FIVEXTOR-927260 format. One line per 4 residues: number of its first residue (from 1); for each residue x, z, y of N, C-alpha, C, O. Coordinates in Angstrom, 1 decimal. Example, Ala and Ser with C-alpha at 12.3 -4.5 7.8 and 13.67 -1.06 7.14 Angstrom:
// residues 2
1 = 13.2 7.8 -5.7 12.3 7.8 -4.5 13.2 7.8 -3.3 14.2 8.5 -3.3 | 12.8 7.1 -2.2 13.7 7.1 -1.1 12.9 7.9 0.0 13.4 8.0 1.1
***
This chain:
// residues 126
1 = 139.7 46.7 99.9 139.5 47.9 100.6 140.7 48.2 101.5 141.8 48.1 101.0 | 140.4 48.5 102.7 141.6 48.7 103.6 142.3 50.0 103.3 141.7 50.9 102.8 | 143.7 49.9 103.5 144.5 51.1 103.2 144.4 52.2 104.2 144.5 53.4 103.8 | 144.1 51.9 105.4 144.1 52.9 106.4 142.7 53.6 106.5 141.8 53.3 105.8
5 = 142.6 54.6 107.4 141.4 55.3 107.6 140.4 54.3 108.2 140.7 53.4 109.0 | 139.1 54.6 107.9 138.0 53.7 108.5 137.9 54.0 109.9 138.1 55.1 110.4 | 137.5 53.0 110.7 137.2 53.2 112.1 136.1 54.2 112.3 135.2 54.3 111.4 | 136.0 54.9 113.4 135.1 56.0 113.5 133.6 55.5 113.5 132.8 56.2 113.0
9 = 133.3 54.3 114.0 131.9 53.9 114.0 131.8 52.6 113.3 131.2 51.6 113.8 | 132.2 52.5 112.0 132.1 51.3 111.2 130.7 51.3 110.6 130.0 52.3 110.5 | 130.3 50.1 110.2 129.0 49.9 109.6 128.9 50.5 108.2 129.9 50.4 107.5 | 127.8 51.1 107.8 127.8 51.6 106.5 127.8 50.5 105.5 127.3 49.4 105.7
13 = 128.5 50.7 104.4 128.6 49.7 103.3 127.6 50.0 102.2 127.2 51.1 102.0 | 127.2 49.0 101.5 126.3 49.1 100.4 126.7 48.1 99.3 127.6 47.2 99.5 | 126.1 48.3 98.1 126.4 47.4 97.0 125.8 46.0 97.3 124.7 45.9 97.7 | 126.6 45.0 97.1 126.2 43.7 97.5 125.2 43.2 96.4 124.3 42.4 96.8
17 = 125.3 43.6 95.2 124.4 43.1 94.1 123.2 44.0 94.0 123.3 45.2 94.1 | 122.1 43.4 93.7 120.9 44.2 93.4 120.4 44.0 92.0 121.1 43.2 91.3 | 119.4 44.6 91.6 118.8 44.5 90.2 118.3 43.1 90.1 117.6 42.6 91.0 | 118.6 42.4 89.0 118.1 41.1 88.8 116.6 41.1 88.5 116.1 41.9 87.7
21 = 115.8 40.4 89.3 114.4 40.4 89.2 113.9 39.8 87.9 112.8 40.2 87.4 | 114.5 38.7 87.4 114.0 38.0 86.2 114.0 38.9 85.0 112.9 38.9 84.3 | 115.0 39.7 84.6 114.9 40.5 83.4 113.8 41.6 83.6 113.1 41.9 82.6 | 113.7 42.2 84.8 112.7 43.2 85.0 111.3 42.6 84.8 110.4 43.2 84.2
25 = 111.0 41.4 85.4 109.7 40.8 85.2 109.5 40.4 83.7 108.3 40.5 83.2 | 110.5 40.0 83.0 110.4 39.6 81.6 110.0 40.8 80.8 109.1 40.7 79.9 | 110.6 41.9 81.0 110.3 43.1 80.3 108.9 43.6 80.6 108.2 44.0 79.7 | 108.5 43.6 81.8 107.2 44.0 82.2 106.1 43.1 81.6 105.1 43.6 81.1
29 = 106.4 41.8 81.6 105.4 40.9 81.0 105.4 41.1 79.5 104.3 41.0 78.9 | 106.5 41.3 78.9 106.5 41.6 77.4 105.7 42.9 77.1 105.0 42.9 76.1 | 105.9 43.9 77.9 105.1 45.1 77.6 103.6 44.9 77.8 102.8 45.4 77.0 | 103.3 44.1 78.8 101.9 43.8 79.1 101.3 43.0 77.9 100.1 43.3 77.5
33 = 102.0 42.0 77.5 101.5 41.2 76.3 101.3 42.1 75.1 100.4 41.9 74.4 | 102.3 42.9 74.8 102.3 43.8 73.7 101.0 44.7 73.7 100.4 44.9 72.7 | 100.8 45.3 74.9 99.6 46.2 75.1 98.3 45.4 74.8 97.4 45.9 74.1 | 98.2 44.2 75.3 97.0 43.4 75.1 96.8 43.1 73.6 95.7 43.2 73.1
37 = 97.9 42.7 73.0 97.9 42.4 71.5 97.5 43.6 70.7 96.7 43.5 69.8 | 98.0 44.8 71.1 97.6 46.0 70.4 96.2 46.4 70.5 95.5 46.8 69.6 | 95.6 46.2 71.7 94.2 46.4 72.0 93.3 45.5 71.1 92.3 45.9 70.6 | 93.8 44.2 71.0 93.0 43.2 70.2 93.1 43.6 68.7 92.0 43.6 68.0
41 = 94.2 44.0 68.2 94.4 44.4 66.8 93.6 45.7 66.6 92.9 45.8 65.5 | 93.6 46.6 67.5 92.8 47.9 67.3 91.3 47.5 67.3 90.6 48.1 66.5 | 90.9 46.6 68.1 89.5 46.2 68.1 89.1 45.5 66.8 87.9 45.7 66.3 | 90.0 44.8 66.2 89.7 44.1 65.0 89.7 45.1 63.8 88.8 45.0 62.9
45 = 90.6 46.1 63.8 90.6 47.0 62.7 89.5 48.1 62.8 89.0 48.5 61.8 | 89.1 48.5 64.0 88.1 49.5 64.2 87.0 49.0 65.0 86.9 49.3 66.2 | 86.1 48.2 64.5 85.0 47.6 65.3 83.9 48.6 65.6 82.8 48.5 65.0 | 84.1 49.5 66.5 83.1 50.5 66.9 81.9 49.8 67.5 80.7 50.3 67.4
49 = 82.1 48.7 68.3 80.9 48.1 69.0 79.9 47.7 68.0 78.7 47.6 68.3 | 80.3 47.3 66.8 79.3 46.8 65.8 78.6 48.0 65.2 77.4 47.9 64.9 | 79.2 49.1 65.0 78.6 50.3 64.4 77.6 50.9 65.4 76.6 51.5 65.0 | 77.9 50.9 66.7 77.0 51.5 67.7 75.7 50.7 67.7 74.7 51.3 68.0
53 = 75.7 49.4 67.5 74.5 48.7 67.5 73.6 48.9 66.3 72.4 48.7 66.4 | 74.2 49.4 65.2 73.4 49.6 64.0 72.6 50.9 64.0 71.6 51.0 63.3 | 73.0 51.8 64.8 72.3 53.1 64.8 70.9 52.9 65.5 70.8 52.2 66.5 | 69.9 53.6 65.0 68.6 53.5 65.6 68.6 54.3 66.9 69.4 55.2 67.1
57 = 67.7 53.9 67.8 67.7 54.5 69.1 67.4 56.0 69.1 68.1 56.7 69.7 | 66.3 56.4 68.4 66.1 57.9 68.4 67.1 58.5 67.3 66.8 58.3 66.1 | 68.1 59.1 67.7 69.0 59.7 66.7 68.4 60.9 66.0 67.6 61.6 66.6 | 68.8 61.2 64.8 68.2 62.3 64.0 68.7 63.6 64.7 69.8 63.7 65.2
61 = 67.8 64.6 64.7 68.1 65.9 65.4 69.2 66.6 64.6 69.2 66.6 63.3 | 70.1 67.2 65.3 71.2 68.0 64.6 70.7 69.5 64.5 70.0 70.0 65.4 | 71.1 70.1 63.4 70.8 71.5 63.1 71.6 72.3 64.1 72.7 72.0 64.4 | 71.0 73.4 64.5 71.7 74.4 65.3 72.8 75.0 64.5 72.7 75.3 63.3
65 = 73.9 75.4 65.2 75.0 76.0 64.4 74.6 77.4 64.0 73.9 78.1 64.7 | 75.1 77.8 62.8 74.8 79.1 62.2 75.8 80.1 62.8 76.9 80.3 62.2 | 75.4 80.7 63.9 76.3 81.7 64.5 75.9 83.1 64.1 74.8 83.4 63.7 | 76.9 84.0 64.1 76.6 85.4 63.8 75.9 86.1 65.0 76.5 86.0 66.1
69 = 74.8 86.7 64.7 74.2 87.4 65.9 74.7 88.8 66.1 74.8 89.3 67.2 | 75.2 89.4 65.0 75.8 90.7 65.1 77.0 90.8 64.2 76.9 91.3 63.1 | 78.2 90.4 64.6 79.4 90.4 63.7 79.8 91.7 63.2 80.1 91.8 62.0 | 79.7 92.8 64.0 80.1 94.1 63.4 79.2 94.5 62.2 79.6 95.1 61.2
73 = 77.9 94.3 62.4 76.9 94.6 61.3 77.2 93.8 60.1 77.1 94.2 59.0 | 77.5 92.5 60.3 77.8 91.6 59.2 79.0 92.1 58.4 79.0 92.0 57.2 | 80.0 92.5 59.2 81.3 93.0 58.5 81.0 94.3 57.8 81.5 94.5 56.7 | 80.2 95.1 58.4 79.9 96.4 57.7 79.1 96.1 56.4 79.4 96.8 55.4
77 = 78.2 95.2 56.4 77.4 94.9 55.2 78.3 94.2 54.2 78.2 94.5 53.0 | 79.3 93.4 54.6 80.2 92.8 53.7 81.1 93.8 53.0 81.3 93.8 51.8 | 81.6 94.7 53.8 82.5 95.8 53.3 81.7 96.7 52.3 82.2 97.1 51.3 | 80.4 97.0 52.7 79.6 97.9 51.8 79.4 97.2 50.5 79.4 97.8 49.4
81 = 79.1 95.9 50.5 78.9 95.1 49.2 80.2 95.1 48.4 80.2 95.3 47.2 | 81.4 94.9 49.0 82.6 94.9 48.3 82.9 96.3 47.7 83.3 96.4 46.6 | 82.7 97.4 48.5 83.0 98.7 48.0 82.0 99.1 46.9 82.4 99.8 45.9 | 80.8 98.6 46.9 79.8 98.9 45.8 80.3 98.2 44.6 80.2 98.7 43.5
85 = 80.8 97.0 44.7 81.3 96.3 43.5 82.6 96.9 43.0 82.7 97.1 41.8 | 83.5 97.4 43.9 84.7 98.0 43.4 84.5 99.4 42.8 85.2 99.7 41.9 | 83.5 100.1 43.2 83.2 101.4 42.7 82.1 101.5 41.8 81.6 102.6 41.5 | 81.6 100.4 41.2 80.5 100.5 40.3 80.7 99.7 39.0 81.7 99.0 38.9
89 = 79.8 99.8 38.1 79.8 99.1 36.9 79.0 97.8 37.0 78.1 97.8 37.8 | 79.3 96.8 36.3 78.5 95.5 36.3 79.1 94.5 35.3 80.2 94.6 34.8 | 78.2 93.5 35.1 78.7 92.4 34.2 79.4 91.3 35.0 78.9 90.9 36.1 | 80.5 90.8 34.5 81.1 89.6 35.0 80.6 88.4 34.3 80.2 87.4 34.9
93 = 80.5 88.5 32.9 80.0 87.5 32.0 79.3 88.1 30.9 80.0 88.5 29.9 | 78.0 88.3 31.0 77.3 89.1 30.0 77.3 88.3 28.6 77.3 89.0 27.6 | 77.3 87.0 28.6 77.2 86.2 27.4 78.5 86.4 26.6 78.5 86.4 25.4 | 79.6 86.6 27.3 80.9 86.8 26.6 81.3 88.3 26.5 82.4 88.6 26.0
97 = 80.5 89.2 27.0 80.7 90.6 26.9 81.8 91.1 27.9 82.5 92.0 27.6 | 82.0 90.5 29.1 83.0 90.8 30.0 82.3 91.6 31.2 81.4 91.1 31.8 | 82.8 92.8 31.4 82.2 93.7 32.4 83.3 94.2 33.3 84.5 94.1 33.0 | 82.9 94.8 34.5 83.8 95.4 35.4 83.5 96.9 35.5 82.3 97.3 35.4
101 = 84.5 97.7 35.7 84.4 99.1 35.8 84.9 99.6 37.2 85.6 98.8 37.8 | 84.6 100.8 37.6 85.1 101.2 38.9 86.6 101.2 39.0 87.3 101.4 38.0 | 87.2 100.8 40.1 88.6 100.6 40.3 89.4 101.8 39.9 90.5 101.8 39.3 | 88.9 103.0 40.3 89.6 104.2 40.0 89.8 104.5 38.5 90.8 104.8 38.1
105 = 88.6 104.3 37.8 88.7 104.4 36.4 89.6 103.4 35.7 90.3 103.7 34.8 | 89.6 102.2 36.2 90.4 101.1 35.6 91.9 101.5 35.9 92.7 101.2 35.0 | 92.3 102.0 37.1 93.7 102.3 37.3 94.1 103.5 36.4 95.2 103.5 35.9 | 93.2 104.5 36.3 93.6 105.6 35.4 93.8 105.1 33.9 94.7 105.6 33.3
109 = 92.9 104.2 33.5 93.1 103.7 32.1 94.3 102.9 31.9 95.0 103.1 30.9 | 94.7 102.1 32.9 95.9 101.3 32.8 97.2 102.3 32.8 98.1 102.1 32.1 | 97.1 103.3 33.7 98.2 104.2 33.7 98.4 105.0 32.4 99.5 105.3 32.0 | 97.2 105.3 31.8 97.3 106.1 30.5 97.7 105.2 29.4 98.5 105.6 28.5
113 = 97.1 104.0 29.2 97.3 103.2 28.1 98.2 102.0 28.3 98.8 101.5 27.3 | 98.5 101.6 29.5 99.4 100.5 29.7 98.6 99.2 29.6 97.4 99.2 29.3 | 99.4 98.1 29.8 98.8 96.8 29.6 99.3 96.1 28.4 100.5 96.1 28.2 | 98.4 95.6 27.5 98.9 95.0 26.3 99.9 93.8 26.6 99.7 93.1 27.5
117 = 100.9 93.7 25.8 101.9 92.6 25.9 102.7 92.7 27.2 103.3 91.7 27.6 | 102.8 93.8 27.9 103.5 94.0 29.1 104.9 94.5 28.7 105.0 95.4 27.8 | 106.0 94.0 29.3 107.3 94.5 29.0 107.4 96.1 29.2 106.8 96.6 30.1 | 108.2 96.7 28.4 108.4 98.1 28.5 109.0 98.5 29.8 109.8 97.7 30.4
121 = 108.7 99.7 30.4 109.2 100.1 31.7 110.7 100.4 31.7 111.3 100.3 32.7 | 111.3 100.8 30.5 112.7 101.1 30.5 113.6 99.9 30.0 114.6 100.2 29.4 | 113.1 98.7 30.2 113.9 97.5 29.8 115.2 97.5 30.5 115.4 98.0 31.6 | 116.2 96.8 29.9 117.5 96.7 30.5 117.5 96.0 31.8 116.8 94.9 31.9
125 = 118.2 96.5 32.8 118.3 95.8 34.1 119.6 95.0 34.1 120.6 95.5 33.6 | 119.6 93.8 34.6 120.8 93.0 34.7 121.8 93.6 35.7 122.9 93.1 35.9
***
């Protein structure tokens, strides 16, 4: 590199070396070969072309999806059924004598009698 200032109209300089073409081509070829090999392996592992030929030409009809025609009415009916169960009497397992009572009555009974085998409310706190 010259020590002095460059002449006013000197030719632009550039890097004399360029990217080596042989390594770039080798990597590209390697990637291409790898992609072809992966496609062949995928075709061997997942042979869809064989399964497609086994299916009969007239495919079986699919059922229409079960969509809600009136979601607010469905939700209202669901909540009404839940509230009827929460606020009514009924059997859970009649053979074993297990029934359910209205939620309000059950909460009053638990508050009055407590839960069997439940730790006492005034237990020592750590």
